[in-house]
N, C-alpha and C positions, 0 to 999 in steps of 0.2 A: 603755693607753688607759686611760678609767675603767670600761670593762668589764671587762679583765682586770685591775684593780687588786681588783675587786668577786670575783673570784674566788680571789685571793689572802689565801682564810683560812689562819688557823692558823701563818702565816711571819710573823709580827709580831718577834721576838724578833731573828730571824736580819737583816731587816731594820731591825732598830734599830740591831743592831753591826755591820753595813756600812756604812751613813749615817753612825754615828760616828767609822768611823774615817774613812771620804773627807772627813769637815767637818774632823778633826783633822790630818790628816796631808797630806803632798804625793806618798806615794806608797803609795799598798796594790792588793795581788795578792789577788785572790780567782781560787784556786783548786782544780780537782777534776773528778774522772773524768768521760768522755760522759757526759748524760744524766743528773748530779743535780742539775738542777734552777739552773745559774750564769745562762744568762739569763731565764729566770721571775721570779729571785730579785733581781734589776740591775733588769728592763723594768718589772713590773708591781709591783716593791715599792720597792724604794728609790728610783729615778729618779721614780715618783709619787709617795713621801712628801714627799721635797726639794724637786719640784714644788711642791706643795700649799703646803709654809713659804715657797715663794720668794712667791707668790700672796699669800699672808698677809703674808708682810713687805711688798709692796706696797702693800695695802688698807691696814695700818693706818701704815706710814712713809714712804709713796712712795716706794720702792726697796727692789727684788726681795733686796737684799745679796748672792745670788749668781745663779749661771743654771747649769744643767745641759742638757749636751749627752749624748748616749748615742748611739757612735756604732759600727759594724760594717763597715763596705762595703770589703773587704782587696785588691779584685782587681786595679784600676788606680793610681792614682797615690792612696795613703794619707792622704799629708798636706795633697795638695790638695784630696781630699773632706771631706777634714777641717775644715779650713779653712771651707768649702762649707757644711759644718754649723753651725756657730759660728754662721758669720756668717747665719745663716737663724736660728739658734736667739735669737740677740742681735737682729734686726727683728723675729721676733714678741715678745719680752718688751718692747724699748723701743719700736718701731716704726722702721721703714724708716729714716726722714727724720730717726733717731738712731741707728743702725746703723752702724759704722763697714766701708768695704771695701777704703781702701789697703793693701795687703801690704806689709812689709817685706824686708830681705832675706834672714832665715829663718822659720819658724812662731814658730819658740823668739820671736822679736821682737816677730812679726805680733799672738801674742798679751798680750805684753809692754804693745802698746802699745793694742790694743783694750780690753782689761783696764783700763787707766790713765783712757785717753777715759771710759770708761762708768763709773770706780768700783765695779768689781761684782768681785768672784771670779767665779771659772770651774770647775765642775767636770767635766773631761771621766770618762764612764765610757764603756771602750774592751774592748768586748763578743769575746768569737771570739777574739782575742787570737793564738791558736795557728793560724791562716789566714792572717795576717801572713807566718810563716816560711816558711810553704806556696806563696805564692806569690811571693813576694819572699826566699827563702833568700840570695842574692847581696846584697842592697840593704846599701847603708855610706856614710858619709859625711852630713856635714851637708842639711840638708833631707828626712833619713829619720828614720823612726821610730827606727829602736835608735841613729840619730847624735842626733836631735834629746830622746830621752826623757832622760838624764840629766841633760843641762841644764833640762830643761822643770819638772825634780823636786828640782835644787836650786840653781839661779839668785834670790841673793838679792832679795827682794822683783816676784817674779814673784807674780801671785794667782791660779795655778794647781794646782789636784789634781787626781790622774790616778789613776782605778781600773780596773786592768787583769783583767776577767776571762777565763782561760786554764786549758788542760787540762793535771793535774798531770803528763802526761809530756813538756811542753813547756818547762816550769817552769825546767830550766835554759838551756836557748837564752835564756829571756827575762833572767835572769840574769846568762850571758854578756854581752848587746846592752848596745853603746855601747863608748865610747872615753876615759876606761878603763870599765871594764864597773861596771854596776850594781853588782853585788856586790863591788864593791872601793873603793865610793864611801865619802868617810872617815864614819866615825860621829858623828863630835863636828863638822861640818860646819854654821856653825845664821845664824838670818838673823837680826841686830842689830836689824832692825826691827820685828821679831815677840815674842809672848812665847815663854817657855822651852817651852813644851805643842808647838811649831811647831820641835822639835829637827828638822833633817832625816836619819833613819836610810834604813838604805836598803832597807827595806819593813816594812809592816805586814801578816802575813799574815794574813787569814781566809780557813780551810778551810773548806769543805764537806765533810761527812761522806760516804762513796761510800753507807752504809748510809741513809741520810735521801732520799735519790732521789722516794722515792713521794712524801712531803711535805714535807721537809726539818724533819720535828719532832727530828731524831739533834740539831739543833743547829749554830751556828758559836763558833768561837771567834778571839779574839785574841791574836797571840804577837807580838811585837817581838821 
């Protein structure tokens, strides 16, 4: 919220680094110990900053260029709930009459259709992803997060970028997700429709230092 953003003082560097990763890369992982401030930097910092950018784009160019969705509802059916959240955000930004509602065979296909129809990028910020593995430990296959994630971040032409925030003790489980696992995705796979900076790497890691828990002043760093 605007009020939370006002309280987010002195963390601009972390916000800028993480936002830049999200805008430039198909997959960004923000990891750190419990309590270091991952949710705070994402919700009050990164998401608020990027939504303000999109609003300025809308005012000056007539189009937001991208839409930001922050999601952390892992208890029920995560992918259905995620699509609900995306649809709601599209309705807020473009208006209910323009927001698409038809869903394709898979969540990835649905997001491909929606972003193409609206001609915009979708920035997905998935918070507290370790809870997904807590509530859905045995989940796999098409239509699940672990089944869709590799396709979401490697399908050529798909205008979706994903930022996953996760506790460091669950990071290995994330990288083992999918078939083939995220950690096994080819590092030289490229989308011929985008510029060379959009190389589809396995992960662009932004790590929050545990020592920065009080104010994040210890800094974030990008490591490909």
